[in-house]
C-alpha positions in Angstrom: 217.1 278.5 14.1 213.5 277.4 13.5 211.4 276.5 16.5 209.9 273.4 14.9 213.0 271.2 14.8 212.6 267.6 14.1 213.1 265.1 16.9 216.4 263.8 15.5 217.7 267.3 14.9 216.9 268.3 18.5 218.9 265.3 19.7 221.9 266.2 17.6 222.1 270.0 18.1 220.5 270.2 21.6 221.1 267.1 23.6 224.5 265.8 22.4 226.5 269.0 23.0 225.2 269.3 26.6 225.6 265.5 27.0 229.3 266.0 26.0 229.7 268.7 28.6 228.2 266.4 31.3 230.4 263.6 30.1 233.5 265.8 30.8 232.2 266.9 34.1 231.8 263.3 35.3 235.4 262.6 34.4 236.4 265.5 36.6 234.1 264.2 39.4 235.3 260.6 39.3 238.9 260.7 38.3 240.2 261.3 41.8 239.2 257.7 42.7 241.9 256.6 40.2 244.6 259.1 41.0 244.0 259.0 44.7 247.0 256.7 45.3 249.5 258.6 43.1 248.2 261.9 44.4 248.5 261.0 48.0 252.0 259.6 47.5 253.3 262.6 45.5 251.7 265.2 47.8 251.8 263.3 51.2 248.0 263.6 51.7 246.1 261.9 54.6 242.6 260.4 54.2 241.0 263.6 55.6 243.1 265.8 53.2 242.1 263.6 50.3 238.4 263.7 51.3 238.4 267.5 51.7 240.3 268.0 48.4 237.9 265.8 46.4 234.9 267.3 48.0 235.9 270.9 46.9 234.4 270.0 43.6 231.0 269.5 45.2 231.4 272.5 47.5 231.9 274.9 44.5 228.9 273.5 42.8 226.8 273.9 45.9 227.8 277.6 46.2 226.8 278.5 42.6 223.8 276.3 42.1 221.1 278.8 43.0 222.6 281.8 41.0 223.3 279.5 38.1 219.7 278.3 38.2 218.5 281.8 38.0 220.9 282.5 35.1 219.6 279.5 33.2 216.0 280.8 33.5 217.1 284.3 32.4 219.6 283.8 29.7 219.2 280.2 28.6 221.5 277.1 28.9 223.6 277.8 25.8 225.0 281.2 26.9 225.6 280.1 30.6 227.3 276.9 29.7 229.6 278.4 27.1 230.7 281.1 29.5 231.4 278.9 32.5 233.2 276.0 30.9 236.4 278.1 30.4 236.6 278.5 34.2 236.9 274.7 34.5 239.7 274.8 31.9 241.6 277.3 34.1 241.0 275.2 37.2 242.3 272.0 35.5 245.5 273.8 34.4 246.0 275.1 38.0 245.4 271.6 39.4 248.0 270.2 37.0 250.8 272.6 37.9 250.2 272.9 41.7 252.7 271.6 44.2 250.8 272.1 47.4 247.4 271.3 48.9 246.3 274.9 48.6 246.9 275.1 44.9 245.2 271.7 44.3 242.2 272.8 46.3 241.8 276.1 44.4 242.1 274.2 41.1 239.5 271.7 42.2 237.3 274.6 43.3 237.5 276.3 39.9 236.7 273.0 38.1 233.6 272.5 40.2 232.5 276.1 39.6 232.9 275.9 35.8 231.0 272.6 35.4 228.3 273.6 37.9 225.8 273.9 35.0 226.8 270.7 33.2 223.8 268.8 34.3 221.3 271.6 34.9 221.9 273.2 31.5 221.2 269.9 29.8 218.0 269.4 31.8 216.9 272.9 31.2 217.5 272.5 27.4 215.4 269.3 27.6 212.5 271.1 29.3 212.6 273.8 26.7 212.9 271.7 23.5 211.2 268.4 24.4 207.6 267.6 25.4 206.9 266.5 28.9 206.3 262.8 27.9 209.8 262.7 26.5 211.6 264.3 29.4 212.5 260.9 30.9 214.2 259.9 27.6 216.0 263.3 27.3 217.3 263.2 30.8 218.3 259.6 30.4 220.5 260.5 27.4 222.2 263.3 29.4 222.8 261.1 32.5 223.9 258.2 30.2 226.6 260.5 28.7 227.8 261.4 32.3 227.9 257.7 33.1 230.2 257.2 30.1 232.4 259.8 31.6 232.6 257.7 34.8 233.6 254.7 32.6 236.4 256.7 31.0 237.5 257.7 34.5 238.3 254.1 35.4 240.6 251.8 33.3 241.2 254.2 30.4 242.1 257.0 32.8 244.4 254.7 34.8 246.2 253.8 31.6 246.7 257.4 30.7 247.9 258.3 34.2 250.4 255.4 34.0 251.6 256.6 30.6 251.5 260.4 31.1 251.1 261.1 34.8 248.2 262.8 36.4 249.4 266.3 35.7 249.5 265.9 31.9 246.1 264.2 32.0 244.6 267.3 33.6 246.2 269.5 30.9 244.5 267.3 28.3 241.2 267.7 30.1 241.6 271.4 30.1 242.0 271.5 26.4 238.9 269.3 25.9 236.9 271.6 28.1 237.6 274.5 25.9 236.7 272.5 22.8 233.3 271.6 24.2 232.7 275.2 25.2 233.2 276.3 21.6 230.9 273.6 20.3 228.1 274.6 22.7 228.4 278.3 21.8 228.4 277.6 18.0 226.1 274.6 17.5 223.3 274.8 20.2 220.3 277.0 19.1 218.9 279.7 21.2 215.9 278.7 23.3 212.5 278.9 21.6 210.9 282.3 21.3 207.9 281.3 23.4 210.2 280.6 26.2 212.3 283.7 25.6 209.3 286.1 26.1 208.2 284.5 29.3 208.8 286.6 32.3 212.1 285.9 34.0 210.7 287.4 37.2 208.2 284.6 37.7 206.1 284.4 40.8 207.9 281.1 41.6 210.8 282.3 43.7 213.4 280.2 45.4 211.6 280.7 48.7 208.4 279.3 47.1 210.3 276.3 45.8 211.8 275.5 49.2 208.4 276.1 50.9 206.7 273.6 48.6 205.5 270.5 50.5 205.8 268.2 47.4 209.4 269.3 46.9 210.3 268.3 50.4 208.5 265.0 50.0 211.3 263.7 47.7 214.2 266.1 48.4 215.6 264.4 51.5 215.5 260.9 49.9 216.9 262.2 46.6 219.7 264.1 48.3 220.9 261.4 50.6 220.7 258.6 48.1 222.0 260.3 45.0 224.6 262.4 46.8 225.9 259.4 48.7 226.2 257.4 45.4 228.2 260.2 43.9 230.4 260.5 46.9 231.2 256.8 47.1 231.8 256.3 43.4 233.8 259.4 43.2 236.2 258.6 46.0 235.5 256.1 48.8 234.6 253.0 46.7 238.3 252.5 45.7 239.7 252.8 49.3 237.1 250.3 50.6 237.9 247.8 47.8 241.6 248.2 48.5 241.7 248.3 52.3 238.7 246.3 53.4 238.2 243.8 50.6 242.0 243.5 50.0 242.0 243.9 46.2 245.0 245.0 44.2 244.9 248.1 42.1 244.0 246.3 38.9 241.0 244.6 40.6 239.9 247.9 42.1 239.9 249.6 38.7 237.8 246.7 37.3 235.3 247.2 40.0 235.2 250.9 39.3 234.7 250.1 35.6 231.7 247.8 36.4 230.2 250.6 38.6 230.5 253.0 35.7 228.9 250.6 33.3 226.1 250.0 35.8 225.6 253.8 36.0 225.3 253.9 32.2 222.8 251.1 32.1 220.6 252.5 34.9 220.5 255.9 33.2 218.8 254.5 30.2 216.7 251.8 32.0 215.3 254.2 34.6 214.4 256.8 32.0 212.6 254.3 29.7 211.0 252.6 32.7 209.7 255.9 34.1 208.1 256.8 30.7 206.5 253.4 30.4 205.1 253.4 33.9 203.8 256.9 33.6 201.8 255.9 30.5 200.3 253.1 32.7 199.3 255.5 35.5 202.2 254.6 37.9 203.7 257.7 39.5 207.5 258.2 39.0 207.8 258.8 42.8 207.1 255.1 43.4 209.8 254.0 41.1 212.1 256.4 42.8 211.3 255.0 46.2 212.0 251.5 45.1 215.3 252.5 43.6 216.3 254.2 46.8 215.4 251.1 48.9 217.5 248.9 46.6 220.4 251.3 46.9 220.2 251.1 50.7 220.0 247.3 50.7 223.2 247.2 48.6 225.0 249.4 51.1 223.9 247.2 53.9 225.3 244.2 52.1 228.6 246.0 51.7 228.8 247.1 55.3 227.8 243.8 56.9 230.0 241.8 54.4 227.2 239.7 53.1 228.4 236.8 50.9 227.5 238.3 47.6 230.0 239.4 44.8 231.4 242.9 45.3 230.7 243.6 41.6 226.9 243.2 42.3 226.8 245.3 45.5 228.9 248.1 44.2 227.1 248.1 40.8 223.8 248.6 42.6 225.3 251.5 44.6 226.5 253.1 41.4 223.1 252.7 39.7 221.5 255.0 42.3 223.7 257.9 41.0 221.5 257.9 37.8 218.3 258.4 39.8 218.5 262.0 38.8 216.7 260.9 35.7 213.7 260.3 38.0 213.9 263.3 40.3 214.3 265.8 37.5 211.4 264.2 35.7 209.3 264.6 38.8 209.9 268.3 39.5 208.3 269.6 36.2 205.0 268.3 37.6 205.4 270.5 40.7 206.5 273.8 39.1 205.9 275.7 35.8 208.3 275.4 32.9 209.8 278.9 33.3 210.9 278.0 36.9 212.3 274.6 36.0 215.9 275.8 36.1 215.6 277.2 39.6 213.7 274.1 40.8 216.2 271.7 39.4 219.1 273.8 40.8 217.4 273.8 44.2 217.3 270.0 44.2 220.7 269.6 42.7 222.2 271.9 45.4 221.0 269.4 48.0 222.5 266.5 45.9 225.9 268.2 45.7 225.8 269.4 49.3 225.2 265.8 50.5 228.0 264.5 48.3 230.3 267.1 49.7 229.3 266.3 53.3 229.6 262.5 52.8 233.0 262.7 51.2 234.3 265.0 54.0 232.6 263.2 56.9 233.8 259.7 55.8 237.3 260.9 55.6 237.3 262.4 59.1 235.6 259.3 60.6 238.1 257.0 59.0 241.0 259.1 60.2 239.7 258.8 63.8 240.9 255.2 63.9 244.7 254.4 64.2 246.1 252.9 61.1 247.4 249.3 61.0 250.3 248.8 58.6 249.6 252.1 57.0 245.9 251.4 56.4 242.7 252.2 58.4 241.0 249.3 60.0 237.8 247.7 58.6 235.7 249.0 61.5 236.6 252.6 60.6 235.1 252.2 57.1 232.1 250.3 58.4 231.3 253.0 61.0 231.6 255.8 58.5 229.4 254.0 55.9 226.9 253.1 58.6 226.4 256.7 59.7 225.6 257.7 56.1 223.2 254.8 55.8 221.4 255.8 59.0 220.8 259.2 57.4 219.3 257.6 54.3 217.0 255.5 56.4 215.6 258.5 58.1 215.1 260.2 54.7 213.2 257.2 53.1 211.0 256.9 56.2 210.1 260.6 55.8 209.3 259.9 52.1 207.0 257.0 53.1 205.2 258.9 55.9 204.7 262.0 53.9 203.4 260.1 50.9 200.9 258.3 53.0 199.8 261.5 54.6 199.4 263.1 51.2 197.2 260.3 49.8 194.9 259.7 52.8 193.0 263.1 52.8 192.2 262.5 49.1 190.6 259.2 49.8 188.6 260.7 52.7 187.4 263.6 50.5 186.5 261.4 47.5 184.2 259.1 49.5 181.3 261.6 50.2 181.6 263.1 46.7 181.0 259.7 45.1 178.3 258.8 47.5 176.5 262.1 46.8 176.7 261.4 43.0 174.8 258.2 43.4 172.2 259.6 45.9 169.3 259.8 43.3 169.6 256.1 42.8 168.8 255.4 46.5 165.0 255.2 45.8 165.4 252.5 43.2 168.3 250.7 44.8 168.1 251.3 48.6 171.3 249.5 49.5 173.4 251.1 46.7 174.6 253.7 49.2 175.8 251.0 51.6 177.4 249.0 48.8 179.5 252.0 47.7 180.5 252.7 51.2 181.6 249.1 51.6 183.7 249.3 48.4 185.5 252.4 49.7 186.1 250.9 53.1 187.6 247.9 51.3 189.8 250.2 49.3 190.9 252.1 52.4 191.6 248.8 54.2 193.8 247.6 51.3 195.6 250.9 51.3 196.2 250.6 55.0 197.6 247.1 54.5 200.0 248.5 51.9 201.0 251.3 54.2 201.7 248.9 57.1 203.8 246.8 54.9 205.8 249.8 53.8 206.2 250.8 57.4 207.4 247.3 58.3 210.0 247.5 55.5 211.2 250.9 56.8 211.4 249.5 60.4 213.4 246.6 59.1 215.8 249.0 57.4 216.1 251.0 60.7 216.9 247.8 62.7 219.5 246.6 60.2 221.1 250.0 60.2 221.2 250.2 64.0 222.6 246.7 64.1 225.4 247.8 61.7 226.3 250.7 64.0 226.1 248.9 67.4 227.0 245.3 66.8 230.0 244.5 68.9 233.1 242.9 67.5 232.8 239.1 67.2 235.1 236.8 69.1 235.1 233.3 67.6 237.1 230.6 69.3 237.5 227.1 67.7 239.8 224.3 68.7 241.3 221.6 66.5 242.6 218.3 67.7 244.0 215.7 65.3 241.7 215.6 62.2 239.2 218.2 63.3 238.9 221.3 61.0 238.6 224.9 61.8 235.3 226.4 60.9 236.1 230.0 60.7 238.6 232.1 58.7 241.4 233.0 61.2 242.6 236.4 61.7 245.0 235.4 64.6 246.4 231.9 64.8 247.7 230.9 68.3 249.4 227.6 68.9 250.0 226.0 72.3 253.7 225.4 73.1 253.9 222.7 75.8 257.6 223.2 76.4 257.4 226.9 76.9 254.0 226.7 78.7 252.7 229.5 76.4 250.1 230.2 73.8 252.0 231.9 71.0 250.1 234.1 68.6 251.7 234.0 65.2 252.5 237.0 63.0 249.3 239.0 62.1 248.9 242.1 59.9 248.9 244.2 63.0 251.3 242.6 65.5 252.9 239.5 67.1 252.2 238.8 70.7 252.8 236.0 73.2 250.4 235.3 76.0 251.3 233.0 78.9 248.7 230.4 79.7 248.9 228.3 82.9 247.6 224.8 82.3 246.3 222.3 84.8 247.8 219.3 83.1 251.6 219.7 82.8 251.9 217.4 79.8 248.9 217.5 77.4 248.7 214.6 75.1 248.0 216.5 71.9 249.0 219.9 70.6 246.2 222.5 71.0 245.5 224.9 68.1 243.3 227.9 68.9 242.0 230.4 66.4 240.8 233.7 67.7 239.0 236.1 65.5 238.7 239.6 67.0 238.6 243.0 65.4 241.9 244.8 65.5 243.4 242.6 68.3 241.8 244.5 71.2 240.6 241.4 73.2 241.0 242.0 77.0 243.7 239.6 78.4 241.3 238.2 81.0 238.7 237.2 78.4 241.5 235.8 76.2 242.7 233.5 79.0 239.1 232.3 79.7 238.6 231.5 76.0 241.9 229.6 75.9 241.0 227.6 79.1 237.6 226.6 77.6 239.2 225.6 74.3 241.8 223.4 76.0 239.2 221.7 78.2 
């Protein structure tokens, strides 16, 4: 196929086939959030089992990322993608027919192994066939297609699971996987000849990539934010919405659908915004940092139960999953084109490794709490999510500090160079030298103000995260006599029974208990109603009696 393809032709024969492959891989990634309930019921899976099973997809991708990146640089994306996709088809078939956890895990592992190149092959093809100024758009198209896969993995997938069952749905996915593999092998052109003759044994090795200081400036923030977004949307968003927010299955699926649509929107918006800001001289790293900060703020709102709609908070969390549009547009500026496959694979391995760790860790943390009526308590989810948010806070602080450290030496070096350039004018304008020095001092002062503001924002994020992890359970006691209202939503309603001389706690989701309360007045004039809000009904008896005495007085 000729090298000088038109822009429209490149989109049709290069981008769209790889976008279709990433679309299917995202269905595999996200569908467990929909089938988690039926799967756990049919197979008797616990939260930890479900977390490990779902994360096997990411573990497989982590294992093969580096070898696959080398293969992409050596043989090109078309051959590698067409050869690996049939492995996913085999894994989907095995997942569909398995009757135990081992078979499900092996099937999930093969699925992840086969689609390990779904994103990287598309990004590599974009680097080979599109100019650098269009990489944001090309990456945005690919990520947008993946986000559409996340949309299909919500309400449409639930309808198919209800109609066919999850086993038959996976058999259909296996057939679609084979169809896309055939399309990629027959439609996508070989990489350009200029790229074909480049040395595959480039001096840029994997060790050199991981030793690059610029790479590690964005890698921790990219891995923790993007990987966490993938992990939450792929599994733990649905249990939170069901167990913590108390939504039914239909409402949970609607929230997942909104999250998928937000992912679609952000893929295109971030790509176009990155291209526009780059033309105006704004580095893509700054946009990436602002996106990560917004993502962390949304998680904080979810954990602390801020009074904002769940659609908004979880939509912002899902949008961070499309930030790969930014990170993969940043890396080509750090490494040559012939090493782009390995560089992207090195970063993607961190994304997938974080997603695997988060899905597994959250499951074990939640399972550490005893269940109440068959469901984990709210504090279990809040603690698990808070630990993940703390790691993201450390990563974004590292990004801020390393970015400041990278810019400051350049400012210090530029000052004497500019002053020396204007040195001949000193005889005609004696205070020109002082004027330029003053201008640079003003610039440095403004930069320092910006740095301190950024540090203050990072400190605020740390404080809020620590508050999330250490704030004790709240005990709210309010009394009502006659027409007075209760100002807080009750979790436990206790009414005073003057005949039985007891404070009787009514039926709660966890338990019914009766606590004897000795009163000073044998015949109170009015009935006393006490509302006690306490997490998981673990209030010490002595403290409960004190609060009741104070409320009665």
